C-alpha positions, -999 to 999 in steps of 0.1 A, spaced: -659 401 575 -650 399 538 -614 394 527 -609 409 492 -583 399 466 -570 433 458 -570 446 422 -533 454 426 -525 418 422 -528 396 391 -546 364 397 -554 345 366 -562 309 356 -557 293 322 -565 259 309 -538 246 285 -543 219 259 -581 222 256 -588 220 218 -626 220 218 -648 250 208 -672 246 237 -668 269 268 -662 254 302 -670 264 337 -643 271 363 -656 265 399 -640 283 428 -646 276 465 -628 280 498 -610 249 511 -593 239 543 -555 243 549 -548 219 577 -530 185 578 -561 166 567 -575 159 533 -586 190 514 -623 198 519 -646 228 519 -639 251 548 -666 254 574 -659 290 586 -650 307 553 -668 308 520 -663 324 486 -680 358 482 -690 372 448 -676 407 441 -694 431 417 -688 466 406 -675 488 378 -639 476 383 -648 439 380 -642 426 345 -651 389 349 -687 375 349 -696 350 376 -725 336 396 -729 318 429 -744 283 435 -748 263 467 -738 226 469 -741 209 503 -739 241 523 -708 252 503 -710 283 482 -693 279 448 -684 307 424 -688 297 387 -667 315 362 -668 309 324 -636 298 305 -641 308 269 -621 296 239 -620 332 225 -601 342 256 -577 312 253 -595 296 282 -581 322 305 -600 340 333 -590 370 355 -601 363 390 -612 398 401 -647 388 411 -640 368 443 -635 375 479 -634 354 511 -663 356 535 -658 349 572 -689 333 587 -699 338 623 -683 312 646 -715 308 666 -735 298 635 -710 271 625 -701 257 658 -738 248 665 -739 226 634 -742 190 641 -709 172 636 -688 203 633 -657 200 655 -634 227 642 -630 258 664 -634 288 641 -613 312 660 -583 289 655 -591 276 621 -581 307 602 -561 293 573 -578 287 539 -570 276 504 -585 289 472 -597 258 453 -604 258 416 -620 230 397 -631 223 361 -650 193 346 -643 183 310 -666 158 292 -648 132 271 -660 116 239 -662 82 257 -688 96 281 -664 100 310 -657 132 328 -622 144 336 -620 166 367 -590 189 372 -585 206 406 -559 230 418 -555 244 453 -535 274 465 -509 273 492 -524 283 526 -537 318 531 -537 331 567 -569 352 573 -559 363 608 -535 392 611 -527 382 646 -518 347 636 -497 360 607 -476 380 631 -470 351 655 -465 321 631 -430 313 618 -427 322 581 -402 305 557 -395 328 528 -362 313 514 -343 280 516 -307 275 504 -312 239 493 -342 225 474 -330 190 467 -302 167 480 -293 130 481 -312 107 503 -282 103 526 -288 139 540 -262 156 562 -259 190 544 -267 222 562 -296 242 548 -302 278 556 -338 291 560 -347 327 558 -379 342 571 -396 356 602 -406 347 637 -379 320 643 -373 313 680 -347 295 701 -371 267 706 -381 264 669 -381 229 654 -379 218 618 -399 187 609 -397 168 576 -428 149 566 -440 127 537 -477 122 531 -497 100 508 -522 115 484 -550 108 509 -532 129 536 -519 100 557 -484 103 572 -458 80 555 -427 94 573 -418 121 597 -386 131 614 -372 161 632 -341 177 618 -312 190 638 -312 228 642 -280 248 649 -290 267 680 -258 287 681 -263 304 647 -301 310 651 -316 344 646 -352 356 644 -348 358 606 -324 329 598 -323 293 608 -296 267 600 -308 231 598 -291 198 589 -310 179 562 -320 145 577 -315 113 558 -345 99 541 -360 67 554 -348 48 523 -314 59 512 -314 37 482 -341 54 462 -339 52 424 -360 82 416 -367 116 433 -390 117 463 -408 149 471 -414 156 508 -423 187 528 -409 204 559 -422 230 583 -409 252 612 -429 250 644 -428 272 675 -449 249 696 -478 226 689 -501 251 671 -477 276 657 -465 261 624 -452 276 592 -467 266 559 -453 235 543 -422 239 522 -412 215 494 -380 195 494 -368 167 471 -346 137 479 -327 124 449 -307 92 444 -274 92 462 -255 82 430 -268 112 412 -275 92 380 -311 101 379 -333 107 349 -367 125 355 -398 105 348 -417 115 318 -455 112 322 -476 107 292 -511 122 295 -539 130 271 -558 153 295 -557 190 298 -535 206 324 -549 233 346 -523 259 354 -527 287 379 -502 316 382 -500 342 409 -477 371 407 -487 386 440 -516 384 464 -527 405 493 -557 402 515 -577 432 527 -599 429 558 -629 453 555 -644 461 589 -670 487 598 -646 510 615 -611 499 603 -593 485 574 -561 464 577 -540 446 552 -520 414 556 -498 399 529 -494 361 532 -464 344 516 -476 326 485 -452 309 460 -460 317 424 -473 283 412 -500 263 429 -499 226 436 -518 207 409 -540 178 417 -559 159 389 -582 129 389 -610 112 370 -646 113 383 
């Protein structure tokens, strides 16, 4: 199966702040979307798309059994590339499950992320690597119909004391739905987790009222970003949603981070996934916020 990013959507990447005249290479691969540290996905790989309607040049390379699509970022194009040359290839479960050390079950591991990476050589000989990963994309139409989906939230930040009711709008909410707030370290380890109180009386399949739980430290002096998700059982979870705890006194000034490296920004206006099969074609539209999470680091 090949999942295509349809031409009806606008998927573009631009590198801001790069002042050199040398072109760079944007690398694209398919990553995991589970609770563990981001890594190449075992059951899905990027697939190079060609044809008259494809405007962006690209070529494939293999690194440690992972297919990578390389796309040029050119100064004459303001370091911007239209991603109309990439699809998502589903590998056969039987081929992957026989690999030594592979423990994921392909039929259940159907969420992926698009991962983009660029390496920038510095005058001091070091290399700055910037990486950006999309929110999870559900590649199984059946799973997309069963999993809870959060499309809206009435509150995005609140004091660490909690207690305010937050309304969630979406799909597939059930009477037994739970809302869990979590905080993770950069390496993926859990730092804090708590279940929020859900108002069962006002629950509908498309709306959910939840009481914002107090943060573990109610005397924070700067904002703390956490996530929450809705679950309908152990394996049926929504995508992570962002939430920010702010100091209770409200006298907060945002931190200003000084940096001399370029910022890789990815913008999506919309994205749909088309499943091409020998005898049928179906379309599923995962919920993807417009701006990707940005991760950067030095290599």
